[in-house]
N, C-alpha and C positions, 0 to 999 in steps of 0.2 A: 400655855399660849406663848408663842414665839413673836419678837419684835423686829421690825424693821425700821431703821435710823435713815433718814432722810432730812436733808436741809430745810430750813423754813420756806425757801423760795421754792423747792420741789413739792414740798408739802402743798402749797397754795395753788400750785398749778395741777396738782393730783386733785385736789378739790375742786377746781373750777372744772375740770375735764369731767370728773364724776357727775357733777352737777348738770353740766351740758346734756347727759346721758340720763338724768334723773336717777342715778345711783348714789351711793355711798361710797366713800373710799374703799372702804372694807368689801365691798360688793363688787367692785372693779377686778381685782384677781380672781374672785370666786367665780364672774361670769367668764373669765377668760379660761380658767381651768375646767369649768364645766362645758366648754364649746360654744357658749354662748354669746361671745364676743371674741373678736379676732383682732390682731394687729397686724397691718399689711404694711409693707415696704411702700413707699409714695411712689417708686417708679414700677413696681409690679401692679400697683393699683391703677396705674397710668395704662398698661399693658392690659389689663382685664377690661379696662373701659373701652379701649380700642377694638378689642375682640369683639365685646357685647356690641359696638357700634356698627363693625362689619357685619355680623349674624344679624342685626335688625337690617341693614342696608339690602342685604341679600334677600331678606325675606320681604321685602317692599315691594308690592306688585308692578308699581312704575320702574323698578330697576330690573324687570325681567328680561328687556330687549337690551343686547349688548351694544356697546357703541364702538365703532371702529377706531384704532389708534389714531389713524389720519385724521379723523373729525375731531378728535382731542386735541392734535397737534395744532390744528387750525383755529379751533377756539382759543387756546393758550399761546397762540402767535408763536409756536415753536418752529 
């Protein structure tokens, strides 16, 4: 068995994070390796959420009628 050394503070954070996911600390890397858990950069996650919001908005029946740019400028007082 290999060992990984981490500081006590890091260990506590790992335990807290694993507990939040209802996992043990040893299960955390196992789930990542098995592809059942992913770590995503916060900025990338924000971009993915924006894409999903755009898809949802485009699929919303209320958004099927385009709005003219001049109308939008008037509403926004531009």
